[in-house]
gemmi code that builds the backbone of each chain (N, CA, C; Angstrom):
import gemmi

chains = {
    "A": [
        ("GLY", (8.094, 0.654, -0.558), (7.872, 0.338, 0.838), (6.972, -0.867, 0.989)),
        ("ALA", (6.725, -1.255, 2.235), (5.954, -2.446, 2.505), (4.468, -2.226, 2.290)),
        ("GLY", (3.995, -1.010, 2.505), (2.573, -0.745, 2.394), (2.311, 0.470, 1.537)),
        ("VAL", (1.026, 0.825, 1.429), (0.632, 2.036, 0.714), (0.910, 3.241, 1.616)),
        ("SER", (1.548, 4.261, 1.073), (1.790, 5.457, 1.865), (1.116, 6.652, 1.205)),
        ("GLN", (0.707, 7.616, 2.034), (0.030, 8.812, 1.547), (0.606, 10.034, 2.253)),
        ("THR", (0.746, 11.091, 1.487), (1.203, 12.348, 2.063), (0.413, 13.510, 1.472)),
        ("PRO", (0.171, 14.561, 2.261), (0.439, 14.626, 3.695), (-0.596, 13.817, 4.476)),
        ("SER", (-0.372, 13.645, 5.754), (-1.365, 12.946, 6.567), (-2.536, 13.864, 6.891)),
        ("ASN", (-2.235, 15.148, 7.005), (-3.264, 16.159, 7.248), (-2.998, 17.350, 6.349)),
        ("LYS", (-4.097, 17.945, 5.842), (-3.958, 19.143, 5.031), (-5.099, 20.087, 5.390)),
        ("VAL", (-4.738, 21.295, 5.817), (-5.738, 22.315, 6.091), (-5.546, 23.409, 5.050)),
        ("THR", (-6.614, 23.791, 4.400), (-6.527, 24.802, 3.360), (-7.734, 25.728, 3.455)),
        ("GLU", (-7.654, 26.811, 2.717), (-8.759, 27.750, 2.702), (-9.624, 27.524, 1.475)),
        ("LYS", (-10.863, 27.835, 1.609), (-11.808, 27.729, 0.490), (-11.246, 28.451, -0.725)),
        ("GLY", (-11.327, 27.767, -1.873), (-10.846, 28.362, -3.112), (-9.420, 28.005, -3.489)),
        ("LYS", (-8.671, 27.420, -2.566), (-7.282, 27.058, -2.840), (-7.195, 25.730, -3.589)),
        ("TYR", (-6.000, 25.485, -4.127), (-5.693, 24.250, -4.849), (-4.887, 23.331, -3.936)),
        ("VAL", (-5.199, 22.018, -3.958), (-4.433, 21.065, -3.154), (-4.050, 19.852, -3.985)),
        ("GLU", (-2.958, 19.230, -3.588), (-2.508, 17.985, -4.187), (-2.284, 16.967, -3.085)),
        ("LEU", (-2.785, 15.773, -3.296), (-2.614, 14.677, -2.356), (-1.871, 13.553, -3.079)),
        ("ARG", (-0.905, 12.963, -2.388), (-0.027, 11.998, -3.043), (-0.235, 10.602, -2.484)),
        ("CYS", (-0.100, 9.619, -3.369), (-0.212, 8.216, -2.971), (0.937, 7.414, -3.576)),
        ("ASP", (1.628, 6.656, -2.723), (2.649, 5.702, -3.166), (2.105, 4.296, -2.961)),
        ("PRO", (1.811, 3.572, -4.014), (1.226, 2.238, -3.840), (2.288, 1.213, -3.438)),
        ("ILE", (1.829, 0.035, -3.136), (2.746, -1.073, -2.877), (3.539, -1.357, -4.155)),
        ("SER", (4.833, -1.536, -3.980), (5.704, -1.745, -5.129), (5.227, -2.914, -5.986)),
        ("GLY", (5.107, -2.665, -7.277), (4.700, -3.706, -8.206), (3.209, -3.802, -8.435)),
        ("HIS", (2.420, -3.107, -7.623), (0.969, -3.141, -7.826), (0.606, -2.298, -9.038)),
        ("THR", (-0.181, -2.891, -9.940), (-0.524, -2.185, -11.172), (-1.805, -1.377, -11.043)),
        ("ALA", (-2.663, -1.760, -10.132), (-3.959, -1.085, -9.986), (-3.927, -0.157, -8.781)),
        ("LEU", (-4.474, 1.045, -8.954), (-4.499, 2.050, -7.885), (-5.873, 2.710, -7.849)),
        ("TYR", (-6.371, 2.921, -6.644), (-7.710, 3.489, -6.452), (-7.639, 4.667, -5.488)),
        ("TRP", (-8.508, 5.633, -5.711), (-8.752, 6.694, -4.750), (-10.192, 6.575, -4.262)),
        ("TYR", (-10.345, 6.739, -2.941), (-11.655, 6.747, -2.305), (-11.743, 7.988, -1.412)),
        ("ARG", (-12.964, 8.356, -1.071), (-13.178, 9.474, -0.149), (-14.107, 8.992, 0.958)),
        ("GLN", (-13.747, 9.322, 2.193), (-14.555, 8.908, 3.326), (-14.987, 10.119, 4.126)),
        ("SER", (-16.289, 10.341, 4.192), (-16.845, 11.402, 5.013), (-17.166, 10.844, 6.388)),
        ("LEU", (-17.307, 11.718, 7.339), (-17.497, 11.315, 8.730), (-18.723, 10.413, 8.876)),
        ("GLY", (-18.515, 9.262, 9.492), (-19.623, 8.359, 9.751), (-20.056, 7.509, 8.577)),
        ("GLN", (-19.313, 7.587, 7.488), (-19.668, 6.842, 6.280), (-18.562, 5.862, 5.909)),
        ("GLY", (-18.918, 4.923, 5.037), (-17.889, 4.085, 4.450), (-17.200, 4.816, 3.312)),
        ("PRO", (-16.004, 4.390, 2.944), (-15.312, 5.015, 1.813), (-16.121, 4.888, 0.520)),
        ("GLU", (-16.001, 5.910, -0.335), (-16.681, 5.914, -1.628), (-15.656, 6.061, -2.737)),
        ("PHE", (-15.834, 5.283, -3.774), (-14.914, 5.234, -4.907), (-14.863, 6.565, -5.641)),
        ("LEU", (-13.646, 6.978, -6.020), (-13.463, 8.170, -6.839), (-12.949, 7.811, -8.231)),
        ("ILE", (-11.780, 7.129, -8.283), (-11.128, 6.891, -9.564), (-10.235, 5.674, -9.461)),
        ("TYR", (-10.056, 4.994, -10.593), (-9.245, 3.781, -10.673), (-8.239, 3.923, -11.815)),
        ("PHE", (-6.989, 3.556, -11.522), (-5.930, 3.512, -12.525), (-5.460, 2.076, -12.725)),
        ("GLN", (-5.317, 1.682, -13.966), (-4.622, 0.447, -14.306), (-3.389, 0.889, -15.094)),
        ("GLY", (-2.234, 0.777, -14.461), (-1.045, 1.336, -15.084), (-1.096, 2.857, -15.022)),
        ("THR", (-0.843, 3.497, -16.149), (-0.793, 4.954, -16.183), (-2.143, 5.589, -16.480)),
        ("GLY", (-3.065, 4.817, -17.006), (-4.321, 5.392, -17.461), (-5.452, 5.289, -16.453)),
        ("ALA", (-6.307, 6.306, -16.441), (-7.496, 6.281, -15.595), (-8.547, 5.433, -16.288)),
        ("ALA", (-8.732, 4.216, -15.781), (-9.671, 3.299, -16.417), (-11.117, 3.632, -16.082)),
        ("ASP", (-11.324, 4.260, -14.923), (-12.684, 4.596, -14.497), (-12.611, 5.798, -13.572)),
        ("ASP", (-13.140, 6.939, -14.006), (-13.163, 8.128, -13.150), (-14.599, 8.515, -12.809)),
        ("SER", (-15.486, 7.561, -12.856), (-16.906, 7.842, -12.684), (-17.265, 8.335, -11.288)),
        ("GLY", (-16.391, 8.123, -10.310), (-16.693, 8.557, -8.956), (-16.251, 9.965, -8.633)),
        ("LEU", (-15.505, 10.603, -9.525), (-15.095, 11.983, -9.265), (-16.331, 12.872, -9.216)),
        ("PRO", (-16.486, 13.667, -8.174), (-17.747, 14.410, -8.002), (-17.975, 15.510, -9.034)),
        ("ASN", (-16.935, 16.131, -9.523), (-17.075, 17.197, -10.528), (-15.717, 17.470, -11.150)),
        ("ASP", (-15.676, 18.440, -12.058), (-14.434, 18.678, -12.807), (-13.387, 19.449, -12.010)),
        ("ARG", (-13.652, 19.738, -10.748), (-12.596, 20.335, -9.926), (-11.605, 19.268, -9.464)),
        ("PHE", (-12.009, 18.011, -9.596), (-11.185, 16.888, -9.147), (-10.501, 16.253, -10.356)),
        ("PHE", (-9.209, 15.957, -10.185), (-8.451, 15.339, -11.253), (-7.347, 14.513, -10.622)),
        ("ALA", (-6.969, 13.416, -11.260), (-5.890, 12.594, -10.732), (-5.016, 12.113, -11.862)),
        ("VAL", (-3.732, 11.919, -11.544), (-2.774, 11.447, -12.532), (-1.916, 10.358, -11.934)),
        ("ARG", (-1.347, 9.559, -12.814), (-0.391, 8.516, -12.429), (0.593, 8.351, -13.597)),
        ("PRO", (1.430, 9.330, -13.812), (2.203, 9.433, -15.062), (3.162, 8.279, -15.338)),
        ("GLU", (3.699, 7.654, -14.311), (4.678, 6.588, -14.553), (4.161, 5.235, -14.079)),
        ("GLY", (2.880, 5.183, -13.771), (2.292, 3.914, -13.389), (2.585, 3.480, -11.966)),
        ("SER", (3.109, 4.416, -11.161), (3.373, 4.085, -9.756), (2.685, 5.112, -8.867)),
        ("VAL", (3.397, 6.183, -8.523), (2.846, 7.238, -7.674), (1.669, 7.912, -8.376)),
        ("SER", (0.665, 8.271, -7.568), (-0.495, 8.990, -8.089), (-0.715, 10.256, -7.275)),
        ("THR", (-1.231, 11.282, -7.960), (-1.561, 12.537, -7.301), (-3.022, 12.870, -7.582)),
        ("LEU", (-3.759, 13.145, -6.510), (-5.141, 13.621, -6.629), (-5.108, 15.133, -6.473)),
        ("LYS", (-5.700, 15.813, -7.434), (-5.641, 17.270, -7.454), (-7.051, 17.827, -7.315)),
        ("ILE", (-7.208, 18.791, -6.438), (-8.508, 19.423, -6.237), (-8.336, 20.928, -6.424)),
        ("GLN", (-9.078, 21.466, -7.363), (-9.020, 22.908, -7.637), (-10.169, 23.620, -6.916)),
        ("ARG", (-9.944, 24.878, -6.603), (-11.006, 25.731, -6.032), (-11.757, 24.973, -4.931)),
        ("THR", (-11.013, 24.552, -3.926), (-11.602, 23.714, -2.887), (-12.811, 24.389, -2.240)),
        ("GLU", (-13.756, 23.528, -1.832), (-14.954, 23.968, -1.138), (-15.037, 23.251, 0.206)),
        ("ARG", (-15.817, 23.833, 1.131), (-15.916, 23.242, 2.463), (-16.441, 21.817, 2.390)),
        ("GLY", (-17.281, 21.519, 1.428), (-17.823, 20.182, 1.257), (-16.807, 19.151, 0.805)),
        ("ASP", (-15.614, 19.611, 0.413), (-14.559, 18.662, 0.025), (-13.850, 18.091, 1.241)),
        ("SER", (-14.110, 18.636, 2.405), (-13.468, 18.145, 3.622), (-13.846, 16.693, 3.859)),
        ("ALA", (-12.836, 15.851, 4.009), (-13.033, 14.408, 4.155), (-11.658, 13.770, 4.316)),
        ("VAL", (-11.662, 12.457, 4.507), (-10.418, 11.695, 4.455), (-10.325, 11.061, 3.070)),
        ("TYR", (-9.212, 11.297, 2.410), (-8.994, 10.749, 1.077), (-8.062, 9.545, 1.207)),
        ("LEU", (-8.565, 8.405, 0.768), (-7.849, 7.135, 0.916), (-7.377, 6.637, -0.440)),
        ("CYS", (-6.218, 6.064, -0.429), (-5.654, 5.440, -1.625), (-5.504, 3.950, -1.353)),
        ("ALA", (-5.724, 3.145, -2.368), (-5.561, 1.697, -2.243), (-4.857, 1.170, -3.481)),
        ("SER", (-4.157, 0.058, -3.322), (-3.564, -0.579, -4.487), (-3.827, -2.077, -4.460)),
        ("ARG", (-3.702, -2.661, -5.637), (-4.011, -4.076, -5.837), (-3.002, -4.621, -6.827)),
        ("ALA", (-2.592, -5.853, -6.637), (-1.561, -6.413, -7.512), (-2.014, -6.368, -8.965)),
        ("GLY", (-3.254, -6.778, -9.192), (-3.804, -6.673, -10.536), (-3.407, -7.792, -11.462)),
        ("VAL", (-2.357, -8.494, -11.120), (-1.941, -9.645, -11.921), (-1.650, -10.771, -10.944)),
        ("ARG", (-1.775, -11.985, -11.415), (-1.558, -13.123, -10.526), (-0.107, -13.135, -10.061)),
        ("THR", (0.062, -13.360, -8.760), (1.401, -13.403, -8.186), (1.589, -14.726, -7.459)),
        ("SER", (2.802, -14.960, -7.052), (3.076, -16.193, -6.312), (2.966, -15.970, -4.817)),
        ("GLY", (2.634, -14.747, -4.425), (2.526, -14.431, -3.016), (1.282, -15.015, -2.381)),
        ("GLY", (1.148, -14.793, -1.073), (0.040, -15.387, -0.356), (-1.285, -14.707, -0.612)),
        ("SER", (-1.284, -13.384, -0.875), (-2.560, -12.692, -1.008), (-3.068, -12.801, -2.429)),
        ("SER", (-4.359, -12.679, -2.566), (-4.964, -12.696, -3.889), (-4.556, -11.461, -4.676)),
        ("TYR", (-4.421, -11.625, -5.990), (-4.118, -10.480, -6.838), (-5.265, -9.488, -6.834)),
        ("ASN", (-6.427, -9.926, -6.342), (-7.615, -9.098, -6.364), (-7.824, -8.317, -5.066)),
        ("GLU", (-6.990, -8.558, -4.060), (-7.186, -7.957, -2.751), (-6.614, -6.546, -2.720)),
        ("GLN", (-7.390, -5.608, -2.168), (-6.941, -4.215, -2.083), (-6.375, -3.919, -0.707)),
        ("PHE", (-5.320, -3.083, -0.724), (-4.655, -2.653, 0.499), (-4.691, -1.131, 0.544)),
        ("PHE", (-5.044, -0.597, 1.697), (-5.268, 0.835, 1.828), (-4.122, 1.539, 2.546)),
        ("GLY", (-3.931, 2.790, 2.172), (-3.017, 3.655, 2.872), (-3.694, 4.272, 4.084)),
        ("PRO", (-2.934, 5.071, 4.857), (-3.473, 5.661, 6.087), (-4.402, 6.842, 5.843)),
        ("GLY", (-4.423, 7.362, 4.617), (-5.327, 8.450, 4.291), (-4.724, 9.823, 4.500)),
        ("THR", (-5.320, 10.802, 3.823), (-5.029, 12.217, 4.037), (-6.318, 12.875, 4.505)),
        ("ARG", (-6.247, 13.497, 5.676), (-7.424, 14.212, 6.191), (-7.368, 15.633, 5.654)),
        ("LEU", (-8.324, 15.981, 4.793), (-8.385, 17.314, 4.204), (-9.461, 18.130, 4.909)),
        ("THR", (-9.056, 19.304, 5.368), (-9.995, 20.241, 5.986), (-9.971, 21.533, 5.193)),
        ("VAL", (-11.135, 21.932, 4.712), (-11.250, 23.180, 3.962), (-11.996, 24.189, 4.833)),
        ("LEU", (-11.299, 25.258, 5.165), (-11.885, 26.267, 6.068), (-12.706, 27.300, 5.317)),
    ],
    "B": [
        ("GLY", (-26.267, 0.380, -8.971), (-25.097, -0.356, -8.522), (-25.431, -1.286, -7.377)),
        ("ILE", (-24.441, -2.039, -6.995), (-24.632, -3.025, -5.928), (-24.875, -2.321, -4.591)),
        ("GLN", (-25.744, -2.907, -3.790), (-26.041, -2.385, -2.458), (-25.408, -3.292, -1.408)),
        ("VAL", (-24.862, -2.675, -0.366), (-24.229, -3.423, 0.714), (-24.821, -2.940, 2.026)),
        ("GLU", (-25.347, -3.866, 2.797), (-25.944, -3.515, 4.083), (-25.270, -4.297, 5.193)),
        ("GLN", (-24.875, -3.585, 6.226), (-24.233, -4.236, 7.361), (-25.110, -4.114, 8.604)),
        ("SER", (-25.053, -5.156, 9.414), (-25.797, -5.114, 10.675), (-25.018, -5.864, 11.747)),
        ("PRO", (-25.186, -5.466, 13.030), (-25.909, -4.271, 13.451), (-25.083, -3.016, 13.180)),
        ("PRO", (-25.684, -1.849, 13.233), (-24.905, -0.622, 13.056), (-23.993, -0.337, 14.237)),
        ("ASP", (-24.419, -0.714, 15.422), (-23.621, -0.516, 16.636), (-23.682, -1.780, 17.476)),
        ("LEU", (-22.572, -2.042, 18.155), (-22.501, -3.228, 19.007), (-21.601, -2.915, 20.187)),
        ("ILE", (-22.140, -3.154, 21.392), (-21.361, -2.919, 22.612), (-21.213, -4.249, 23.333)),
        ("LEU", (-19.975, -4.587, 23.672), (-19.683, -5.875, 24.301), (-18.823, -5.696, 25.543)),
        ("GLN", (-18.895, -6.683, 26.403), (-17.923, -6.802, 27.483), (-16.769, -7.658, 26.971)),
        ("GLU", (-15.603, -7.330, 27.450), (-14.427, -8.107, 27.068), (-14.683, -9.595, 27.319)),
        ("GLY", (-14.289, -10.409, 26.345), (-14.477, -11.842, 26.457), (-15.699, -12.371, 25.738)),
        ("ALA", (-16.603, -11.473, 25.356), (-17.826, -11.916, 24.671), (-17.532, -12.229, 23.210)),
        ("ASN", (-18.452, -12.982, 22.622), (-18.376, -13.301, 21.196), (-19.400, -12.466, 20.426)),
        ("SER", (-19.149, -12.263, 19.135), (-20.087, -11.475, 18.339), (-20.071, -11.935, 16.894)),
        ("THR", (-21.175, -11.616, 16.204), (-21.305, -11.907, 14.776), (-21.761, -10.660, 14.055)),
        ("LEU", (-21.032, -10.263, 13.036), (-21.378, -9.123, 12.211), (-21.817, -9.662, 10.849)),
        ("ARG", (-22.822, -9.020, 10.277), (-23.391, -9.518, 9.033), (-23.266, -8.483, 7.923)),
        ("CYS", (-23.076, -8.992, 6.701), (-22.992, -8.159, 5.502), (-23.876, -8.793, 4.439)),
        ("ASN", (-24.883, -8.067, 3.992), (-25.748, -8.520, 2.893), (-25.429, -7.704, 1.652)),
        ("PHE", (-25.428, -8.343, 0.509), (-25.165, -7.626, -0.725), (-26.173, -8.048, -1.787)),
        ("SER", (-26.396, -7.137, -2.730), (-27.559, -7.265, -3.606), (-27.277, -7.957, -4.939)),
        ("ASP", (-26.007, -8.281, -5.209), (-25.689, -8.889, -6.501), (-24.515, -9.850, -6.309)),
        ("SER", (-24.239, -10.636, -7.311), (-23.080, -11.539, -7.216), (-21.796, -10.711, -7.161)),
        ("VAL", (-20.804, -11.253, -6.474), (-19.572, -10.485, -6.256), (-18.353, -11.271, -6.706)),
        ("ASN", (-17.362, -10.516, -7.134), (-16.083, -11.072, -7.539), (-15.079, -10.987, -6.398)),
        ("ASN", (-15.342, -10.095, -5.481), (-14.428, -9.855, -4.364), (-15.250, -9.420, -3.168)),
        ("LEU", (-14.894, -9.888, -1.997), (-15.485, -9.393, -0.764), (-14.369, -9.318, 0.259)),
        ("GLN", (-14.248, -8.168, 0.884), (-13.223, -7.979, 1.893), (-13.854, -7.439, 3.172)),
        ("TRP", (-13.312, -7.863, 4.290), (-13.641, -7.314, 5.602), (-12.441, -6.505, 6.081)),
        ("PHE", (-12.751, -5.313, 6.605), (-11.740, -4.421, 7.138), (-12.093, -4.020, 8.562)),
        ("HIS", (-11.061, -3.707, 9.317), (-11.206, -3.070, 10.618), (-10.581, -1.687, 10.507)),
        ("GLN", (-11.373, -0.658, 10.775), (-10.810, 0.698, 10.769), (-10.504, 1.090, 12.206)),
        ("ASN", (-9.233, 1.277, 12.482), (-8.834, 1.576, 13.849), (-9.105, 3.050, 14.179)),
        ("PRO", (-8.927, 3.429, 15.438), (-9.257, 4.814, 15.831), (-8.455, 5.869, 15.078)),
        ("TRP", (-7.358, 5.520, 14.470), (-6.551, 6.458, 13.697), (-6.974, 6.490, 12.228)),
        ("GLY", (-7.993, 5.726, 11.890), (-8.537, 5.768, 10.544), (-7.950, 4.773, 9.567)),
        ("GLN", (-6.961, 4.023, 9.966), (-6.337, 3.054, 9.065), (-7.254, 1.863, 8.827)),
        ("LEU", (-7.457, 1.521, 7.578), (-8.222, 0.330, 7.216), (-7.279, -0.870, 7.197)),
        ("ILE", (-7.561, -1.808, 8.066), (-6.719, -2.994, 8.200), (-7.440, -4.177, 7.574)),
        ("ASN", (-6.753, -4.860, 6.680), (-7.355, -6.016, 6.019), (-7.541, -7.165, 7.006)),
        ("LEU", (-8.769, -7.663, 7.082), (-9.033, -8.826, 7.911), (-9.125, -10.084, 7.051)),
        ("PHE", (-10.003, -10.042, 6.062), (-10.208, -11.194, 5.199), (-10.509, -10.759, 3.772)),
        ("TYR", (-9.939, -11.507, 2.839), (-10.366, -11.487, 1.442), (-11.161, -12.764, 1.268)),
        ("ILE", (-12.492, -12.669, 1.090), (-13.308, -13.872, 1.184), (-14.534, -13.791, 0.273)),
        ("PRO", (-14.334, -13.882, -1.048), (-15.494, -13.866, -1.942), (-16.389, -15.096, -1.802)),
        ("SER", (-15.858, -16.150, -1.206), (-16.665, -17.333, -0.924), (-15.920, -18.173, 0.107)),
        ("GLY", (-16.665, -19.068, 0.767), (-16.030, -19.998, 1.674), (-15.827, -19.459, 3.075)),
        ("THR", (-14.966, -20.136, 3.818), (-14.709, -19.827, 5.216), (-13.218, -19.710, 5.450)),
        ("LYS", (-12.848, -18.707, 6.264), (-11.449, -18.536, 6.653), (-11.391, -18.218, 8.133)),
        ("GLN", (-10.269, -18.554, 8.731), (-10.057, -18.236, 10.138), (-8.680, -17.647, 10.317)),
        ("ASN", (-8.616, -16.668, 11.238), (-7.332, -16.060, 11.580), (-7.374, -15.720, 13.059)),
        ("GLY", (-6.837, -16.599, 13.860), (-6.844, -16.379, 15.302), (-8.258, -16.379, 15.850)),
        ("ARG", (-8.615, -15.267, 16.536), (-9.949, -15.170, 17.130), (-11.025, -14.756, 16.123)),
        ("LEU", (-10.602, -14.434, 14.931), (-11.535, -13.998, 13.903), (-11.748, -15.093, 12.876)),
        ("SER", (-12.976, -15.161, 12.407), (-13.264, -16.023, 11.267), (-14.349, -15.369, 10.428)),
        ("ALA", (-14.433, -15.790, 9.178), (-15.429, -15.220, 8.279), (-15.950, -16.299, 7.359)),
        ("THR", (-17.219, -16.131, 7.005), (-17.865, -17.039, 6.069), (-18.648, -16.227, 5.065)),
        ("THR", (-18.490, -16.537, 3.789), (-19.294, -15.913, 2.747), (-20.082, -17.001, 2.020)),
        ("VAL", (-21.394, -16.815, 1.979), (-22.271, -17.709, 1.213), (-22.701, -16.925, -0.017)),
        ("ALA", (-21.928, -17.063, -1.066), (-22.117, -16.215, -2.241), (-23.494, -16.433, -2.886)),
        ("THR", (-23.961, -17.671, -2.886), (-25.247, -17.961, -3.528), (-26.407, -17.283, -2.801)),
        ("GLU", (-26.230, -17.027, -1.497), (-27.281, -16.364, -0.727), (-26.942, -14.905, -0.440)),
        ("ARG", (-25.830, -14.451, -0.950), (-25.448, -13.036, -0.925), (-25.327, -12.471, 0.478)),
        ("TYR", (-24.559, -13.169, 1.295), (-24.230, -12.610, 2.596), (-22.894, -13.136, 3.073)),
        ("SER", (-22.323, -12.381, 4.011), (-21.072, -12.774, 4.646), (-21.186, -12.472, 6.135)),
        ("LEU", (-20.526, -13.290, 6.921), (-20.524, -13.125, 8.374), (-19.098, -13.028, 8.877)),
        ("LEU", (-18.895, -12.137, 9.827), (-17.600, -12.016, 10.503), (-17.826, -12.373, 11.966)),
        ("TYR", (-17.077, -13.351, 12.445), (-17.180, -13.781, 13.831), (-15.972, -13.294, 14.616)),
        ("ILE", (-16.247, -12.713, 15.766), (-15.177, -12.310, 16.674), (-15.394, -13.069, 17.979)),
        ("SER", (-14.424, -13.853, 18.368), (-14.548, -14.603, 19.616), (-13.633, -13.990, 20.676)),
        ("SER", (-14.039, -14.165, 21.933), (-13.250, -13.684, 23.080), (-12.776, -12.262, 22.845)),
        ("SER", (-13.709, -11.353, 22.614), (-13.362, -9.997, 22.214), (-12.453, -9.310, 23.233)),
        ("GLN", (-11.616, -8.409, 22.709), (-10.693, -7.616, 23.510), (-10.932, -6.139, 23.235)),
        ("THR", (-10.488, -5.304, 24.153), (-10.715, -3.864, 23.975), (-10.078, -3.355, 22.683)),
        ("THR", (-9.007, -3.992, 22.282), (-8.330, -3.575, 21.043), (-9.130, -3.937, 19.794)),
        ("ASP", (-10.189, -4.703, 19.943), (-11.063, -5.001, 18.797), (-11.997, -3.836, 18.494)),
        ("SER", (-12.077, -2.875, 19.379), (-12.971, -1.727, 19.169), (-12.608, -0.994, 17.888)),
        ("GLY", (-13.630, -0.431, 17.267), (-13.432, 0.295, 16.014), (-14.599, 0.030, 15.096)),
        ("VAL", (-14.423, 0.380, 13.839), (-15.475, 0.182, 12.848), (-15.079, -0.958, 11.922)),
        ("TYR", (-16.016, -1.848, 11.693), (-15.797, -2.984, 10.797), (-16.583, -2.752, 9.514)),
        ("PHE", (-15.864, -2.795, 8.412), (-16.481, -2.593, 7.110), (-16.425, -3.868, 6.280)),
        ("CYS", (-17.509, -4.080, 5.574), (-17.569, -5.063, 4.513), (-17.534, -4.287, 3.199)),
        ("ALA", (-16.788, -4.780, 2.227), (-16.708, -4.112, 0.927), (-16.730, -5.155, -0.167)),
        ("VAL", (-17.467, -4.866, -1.229), (-17.608, -5.844, -2.306), (-17.309, -5.215, -3.654)),
        ("ASP", (-16.927, -6.078, -4.571), (-16.700, -5.709, -5.965), (-17.576, -6.616, -6.814)),
        ("SER", (-18.459, -6.015, -7.554), (-19.384, -6.810, -8.361), (-18.924, -6.947, -9.800)),
        ("GLY", (-17.717, -6.486, -10.128), (-17.208, -6.620, -11.480), (-17.038, -8.066, -11.856)),
        ("GLY", (-17.077, -8.378, -13.129), (-17.077, -9.764, -13.546), (-15.723, -10.278, -13.970)),
        ("GLY", (-15.438, -11.495, -13.647), (-14.302, -12.203, -14.215), (-12.968, -11.878, -13.581)),
        ("GLY", (-11.946, -12.561, -14.018), (-10.619, -12.397, -13.445), (-9.978, -11.070, -13.772)),
        ("THR", (-10.525, -10.338, -14.723), (-9.925, -9.049, -15.065), (-10.695, -7.893, -14.441)),
        ("SER", (-11.549, -8.216, -13.461), (-12.325, -7.158, -12.798), (-11.414, -6.061, -12.308)),
        ("TYR", (-11.845, -4.817, -12.474), (-10.997, -3.734, -12.010), (-11.138, -3.477, -10.530)),
        ("GLY", (-12.075, -4.142, -9.854), (-12.010, -4.178, -8.412), (-12.538, -3.014, -7.642)),
        ("LYS", (-13.329, -2.145, -8.260), (-13.912, -1.032, -7.520), (-14.740, -1.573, -6.367)),
        ("LEU", (-14.399, -1.156, -5.151), (-15.096, -1.647, -3.967), (-16.245, -0.729, -3.581)),
        ("THR", (-17.373, -1.341, -3.246), (-18.498, -0.643, -2.645), (-18.581, -1.066, -1.190)),
        ("PHE", (-18.563, -0.087, -0.296), (-18.518, -0.348, 1.135), (-19.914, -0.268, 1.740)),
        ("GLY", (-20.114, -1.066, 2.795), (-21.275, -0.881, 3.632), (-21.050, 0.301, 4.569)),
        ("GLN", (-22.059, 0.556, 5.391), (-21.980, 1.690, 6.309), (-21.158, 1.378, 7.555)),
        ("GLY", (-20.833, 0.107, 7.736), (-19.982, -0.263, 8.855), (-20.751, -0.645, 10.115)),
        ("THR", (-20.086, -1.391, 10.964), (-20.565, -1.711, 12.313), (-19.575, -1.127, 13.298)),
        ("ILE", (-20.086, -0.284, 14.203), (-19.220, 0.317, 15.223), (-19.218, -0.608, 16.429)),
        ("LEU", (-18.052, -1.183, 16.704), (-17.904, -2.110, 17.825), (-17.170, -1.433, 18.970)),
        ("THR", (-17.760, -1.511, 20.146), (-17.116, -1.010, 21.363), (-17.015, -2.162, 22.343)),
        ("VAL", (-15.789, -2.448, 22.766), (-15.553, -3.506, 23.740), (-15.088, -2.874, 25.035)),
        ("HIS", (-15.866, -3.096, 26.091), (-15.533, -2.544, 27.402), (-14.747, -3.556, 28.227)),
        ("PRO", (-13.783, -3.067, 29.025), (-12.996, -3.988, 29.875), (-13.839, -4.555, 31.013)),
    ],
}
model = gemmi.Model(1)
for chain_id, residues in chains.items():
    chain = gemmi.Chain(chain_id)
    for i, (resn, *xyz) in enumerate(residues, 1):
        res = gemmi.Residue()
        res.name, res.seqid = resn, gemmi.SeqId(i, " ")
        for name, pos in zip(("N", "CA", "C"), xyz):
            atom = gemmi.Atom()
            atom.name, atom.element = name, gemmi.Element(name[0])
            atom.pos, atom.b_iso = gemmi.Position(*pos), 0.0
            res.add_atom(atom)
        chain.add_residue(res)
    model.add_chain(chain)
structure = gemmi.Structure()
structure.add_model(model)
structure.setup_entities()
């Protein structure tokens, strides 16, 4: 597609449940990022993929959070045993990562619309 | 890690007014982007501007990398400009930087008709 897409747009779950959030990056973008935005705050980095591998997962808050990108395109953020404090908007971004002939810089990130997660 | 401070935190304008938003950062940067987050939460790219000056319609931005700040100018503001404006920077080095962005706290802009 033309932009980054994320599904679902909203997810309501109960404390202790498992959730998966999906991100489809811009076609051809090699770099993919997950961020989390709490109310009234700027987005905070969670994890970065270059291709299929997680190059930096230093922003994941604990081991209940995990993300994969098995084919180097779509990514899934997985949260186990959800807690009320996990409620936030989860944003995905992608970046070309390699020099292109297009107008935008290969270094510029583009964001999806986010998934609003509510843990009851 | 790098610190990003935006000012003012809140700004209220009448339609047609001009404004300047500021972003200070604590280290050299490889990337600096300005975003507008609309009421639906979508982050819209305004400028990719690690240095220099760019203009796009009523908006322009300037980054003075040596002095570690960036400015976003909005002229002849419209009600549709309302929302939160974020500055985000990447302090990674070189052309192979992985681009992790650190965001400021944002400026909440309200434009009244």
